[in-house]
Residue, then its C-alpha position, 0 to 999 in steps of 0.5 A: e535448518l538444523k534438523v533439514y542439515e540432520i535429515f539429511k545427513t541419516r541419508l547422504s554424507e555430510h559433505e553432500a548435505a552441507t551442500i544440500i544445505q547450502y543450494i537451500d540455502e542460496k536458493t532461499e536468499k535470492k528469491f528474497d533478494e527478487k522479491k525484497d523490491m515488491l515488498a513496502t517497508k512501515e515508512d513506505i504505508m506511511k508516507l502513502r498514509e501522509e499522501l493519502r491525508v494531502e489529498m483527501r484534505e484538497i478534496k475536502a476543500d475542493m467539494i466544501k467550495w462546489m458547495f458553497i456556489f451551489w447553495i448561491g445558486q440556489l438561493a438565485a434562482i428561489i430569489a428569482i421565482i420569488k420575484m415573478i411571482k409577486 
């Protein structure tokens, strides 16, 4: 900021250079404020990560449940086939 001010000051008056730098600062701050809501903080990321872990645990438990149901069905089918053969 200081270097830009010095460059402007050599070509413009001190007041004009200060006005331009102030304008640039205000525009930059305004742009940052507009985009600030889209930025994720570390806390946001940690919260999403924990939610993801909970969801993955639930999915894992559900998959294990369905695997056991499938295995029981397969075992019943094999036992039925063996009894039909005898």
